[in-house]
N, C-alpha and C positions, 0 to 999 in steps of 0.2 A: 511520612503520611502515605499510606497505601490507598490507591484508588482501584476499586474493584473492576475487573475486566470482564467483558462479555464472554471471552473464551474460557472462563472458569467453568461454565456449565458443560463444556465439551471435553475438557481435559480428563475427567474421570472416566467416561465411557471409552474414550480413545486409549487411555492408559490400560484398560482392561482388555483391549483388543490387540495391542501391539506390544512386543517386548521392548521396543525402542520408540521413544517419542522425540521428534526434533522440532523445535520452535525456531523459525527463521525470521529475519527482519533486520532493518537498519540498526546501526548502533544507537543506543539511548532511547529505544522505544519502550523499554521496560520488560524485556524478555526474562532476564535473570530475576528481577523483583517478582514478576508474575509466577514463575516456576518455584521460586523459593517459598513464596506465600502458599502456593498450592501443595507443596511437599511438606511444609511444616518441619517437624523434627524426624520425619520418617525416612529421610535419605541423606547421605553424605553429600556435601557440596565441595567442588573443586573447580577453580577457574584456570584456564590456560593462559590468561593474562599474567599469571604468576610465573616469573622466569624459571623458578626451581621446578614447579610442577610441569611446565612446558618442556624443560630439558629432560626430565624423566620420561614424559610421554613420548618424546621423539627418540630418545636414546634407547629406552627399554620399555616398550608398550606393555609387554606381559607383566613386568614388575609393577608398572603403574596401576594396572587393573587389580593386582594382588594387594597393593597398598590402599586402593580406593575401590573395594568390591561393591557390587550392586546390593541394594538399590542406591544408585548414585546419580547426581546431577553434575554433568560436565559442561562447563561454560566455554564458549568460543571454540568449538570442536574443529573449525576449519584450520586452526594452527597446527593440528597434529593428525593429519589424515591417516598416518600409519596406525593409529589406534583402531580404525574401523574394522580391518580384518580380524583383530583380536576380539572386538565387541561381537562380531558375527559368530566367531567360534564360541564365545561365552553364551550367547542366546540360543545357539543351536544345540548346546549341551543341556539346556534347561528350557522347559516350556513355560516358565513363569512369566506372565505379562508385566510390563512396566518396570523392567530391570534397570534400563538406562534412559534418563532424560538428558537431552542434549540441546544446546543453543548454538546458533551460528549466525554470523552477520552477513552471510552470503547465501543466496538461494540454493537449495539443495541440489537441483538438477544441474547447476553450473559449478558445483564443487568437484574438483577432479577426483575421479575414482569412487566417490561415495555411492552413487546410484548403483554401481555394480556390487559394492560390498554389502549393502543392506537392503537390496531389492526384496520387497515382500515382507520385510521384517520391521519396517519403520513407518510410523504414522507422522505425516508432515503437517504442521500447523504454521500459518503465517500471521505474524503480529505486526500491526502498524501502530502509529501513535494513538493517543487517546481519542476516541470518538466523542462527539458532543454528548451522546447519551451517557457515556462513561463519566464525562466531566460533570454532568448535572446529577450524578448518582442514580441513574436509571439504566444501568448496564444490562439488567435482565430483560429490558423491553426492546433491545436492539434486535431486529429481525432482517432477513434478506428482503430487499425491496422489490416490489412490483407495483406499477401504477394502477392497481385494481381498486375499485371503490371500497372493498372491505379492508384492505391493507392501509389505504389512505385514512380511513376512519380510525383504525387502531393507532396509526402514527400521530394523528392530530388530537386524540383524546388526552386531556391533561397536558397539552403542549405548553412548554415553557417559552414565553415570549422572547423575542430577539429583535432589537432595533438594528438599524443599518450600522450605527456606530459600534454597537456591541459585536455584531457579526464580523466587521472588518478588524476589530481588535483581536478576536479569536483567530482570524485568518492570518493576521500580521505576526502574532506571537507564535503560532504553530501548535502542533499537537505532541511534541516531545514532552514527557511528564515533567522534567526539570523546569521547563519554561511555563507550560500550561497550568501547572498546579501551584506555582509559587510566583505571585505577583512581584515579589521583591527581587526575583532573579533578573539580572541585567541581560536583556534579550540579545543585544548586540555582542556582548562579551561571550555569551553562551555559543552563539552561532559562529563567531570568529574562531573560538577554540574548537568547535565541532569540525569546521572545515579543515583546520590545521591537523587535527587528529586523524580525520578521514584521509587527508593527503598522505600523511606519514605512515599510517597503518594499513588500511584496506587497499589503497592504490599500490603501495609498495608490494603487498602480498599478491595482488591479482595481476599486475603487469609492471614492467619496468618503464617508468615514466622519467625520461631524462630531463625534461623541462617542466618543473612544477608550476611555473607561472603560465605556461601554455595550457596545462590541464585546468588551472583555475579560470583562465579565459574561456575554456570549453565549458566548464561548469556554469559560468555566468551566461554564456550564450545559450546554453540549454535551458536555463531557468527562464530566460526572456522569451522562450518559445513554448512554455507550458500552456497547454490548451490548443496548440496549433498543429497543423500537419507537419510531420517530420520531413525536413529537407536536409539530408546529410551533407550534400555538397555545399550548401549555404552555411551550414553549421561549421564545417571544416574551414571554410574560407574566413569566417568571422573569428575563429579561434587561431587561425594562422597555422593549421596543421594539414597533413595529407588526408585524403578521403579515407584510406584504410585505417589510419590512426584514429580518426573520428569514429569510425565504425567500431573499432576495438574499445575505445573509451566509453562509448555509449553502452556497450555490453557490460562494462565495469559498473556503470551507474545502475543498470538493471540488476546485476548480480549482487550488489551491496544494498539493494532495497531503496535506492534514492529516487528512481523514476519508474513509471509504469507506461508501457506502450499499449495503447488501445487499438486493437486490430480492426481494420475495416471489415464490414460484413461482406462476404463473398457468396455469390449465388451463380450457378452455371447458367441460369436462365438469361442472364444479361452480362455482356462484356463491357458495359459502359461504366461499371463501378470503379472508383479510385481504389488503388491497392496499397496506398501509403498509410502507415499507422499514424496515430496522433500521440504526441508526447505529453505526459503529465508528471509533474513532481508529486511525490506522495506526501510531502509535508509542505504546506503553504508558507510556514514561517521561514524555512530554509530558502524557499523560492523567492520570497520577498526580500530576504537578507541579501541574497546573491544579486538581485536586480536593484539593490540599493534604494529601497523605499524607506524613508527615515521615520515614518509614523503611520498608524492606521489611517489617519485622515488623508495624507498624501497618496497612499495606496488606493483608497476608495475613490479619490478624485482623478487619479492618473490614468495613463493609457492602458495599463494592465488590469484595470478594475474588473471588467467583464470576464477576462480570461482567468484571473486568479479566483474569481467566484466559481466559475465552472470547474476549475481544478479542485477547489475545496469540496464541491458537491460530489464529483466523481470519487474523490478519496473517501468521503463519508459513506457513499454507497458501497464501495469496495469493502470497507470495514464491516458493514452489515452482513456481507457474505463471508469474508475470510475469518472474522471473529466468531462466526457460528460454525466454523469448520467446513464451509462450502466453497466450491469454486464459483467464481463470478462469471456468468455467461454474457459478458459485456462486449459490445461492438459499437461502431458508429457507421452511419450511412452517408455516402457522398458519391454522386455520379459526376460524369464529365460535363454536365450542364450546370454544375455548381449547386445542385439541390442537395441539402445536407440535413441530417437529423443527428443531434449531439450524441445520443445514446440509444442503442437497441439492446434490450434484454431478451434473450432467446431462451424460452423454457418450454419443454414438451412440444416442440415444433411450432410454437406460436411466437410471434414477434411483438414486443411491447415497446413503443416509441416514447422517448423522453427528451424534452428540451430543457435547457438551463438558461435562464434569462435574468439579468439584473433589471427588473421592472416590478412595480407594484400595480401596474395596469396592463396585464397581458391581453393581447388581441388575437383575433383569428389569424392574422397575418403571421404570427409567431409560430404557428403550427401548420402552415400551408403546405409544407413538404411531406407531412404525414401521409397524404393521399398517394404520393409516389411509391410508397411501400407496397401497394397492391400489385405492382409489376413483378414483385419477387416470387409470386405464386405460392405464398405461404399465408396461413391465417394471421391476421393482424389483430392483436388484443387491445384492450383499453390503453390509452396513452395519458401522459401527464406533462405539465410544464411546471418545473420547480422554480419558484421566483419569490419576490418579496411581499406577496399578499399576506394578509392577516389570518385568513381562513380559507379552507378548500371549498371551491364552488365549481360546478360544471361549466366548462367553456363551450363544449358541444355535448352531444349525447354520449360520446365515447371518450372524451378528453376532459380531465379535471385539472384545475390549478392546485398546486401543492405548496404550502408555505415552507420556505427554506428552514424556518424554525422547527419544523416537524422532523427534521433529520436527526 
């Protein structure tokens, strides 16, 4: 069963602009399925998960490209970086766009040597798991989010309702297509296998991890901190590893599309701002599995309830940008007095503040720190509080409540 993706509308114009397209993202988010559906019968498909294909690509890249000439879709390109100079020579000898479509389970800028090989020749698209809009078959309605009245009105038009129980079931199961689309899929079995595959494949390829159990402890400790300020020293201590090891392993989680670091907003006008990023898992199902919540009900009632909701909201908002081929200009605000705003979206020199709250009765106190943004010396646009309300209403003249069901 194919679930249509928002990124479909962007792949055609991108393919006409670049000779090479690369779709990156974590394992099992649907990169291959998406590209094979978009390509139809128009291009050859080869995966480097196939040992024979990989052996040829590594041993004789020139012969590999003769056997699989463009237009071609090459899956898991990170396993054969030696192909990239040959792809460069191929695209430089022909001005035809869309010759090579590639997928990779590691972010492009962190793949050794790739940025130098294909600079200026590759269009990079990032795919996450299924967004809620994609799950309810309204993929074409997904747009980059701003908390402006017009965008909020568009988001809430024809909104599909969502109870607290339904929301946490979505959060607990996660957004990997195999789990999100198939209720009969054993969720625990999927994630147990996923973690084992991730440990054996991506970690092995990105870094030499001598103690897999220590890395698993690090994964779990990281998941427990989703939605919180990153404290690497504390993370290292809990995992029982050295600080530099924790730093290296965190870069592995980023490189393989497991976590996202939300950077703090920085402004030269004040030195009182916190400079530590916030850590978010990009799939809440994996996060909930690693932190051992046995059901949606225990997750909703437990200590991580608010943080996992914030994690899900940030992930959904990232999808709205990345799945439309846009960078997400996301930051958070926190100063040394403890005044914090969950999300700042900075567009055209204007700051748009957003709060994420697990409440159906938002109060003025929930947005009290919005006024501190005036000290940044930048225009502050309309703000919003994404929460469990049934409909959007103005909280102040410039701040609206936004139903979490509208995402």
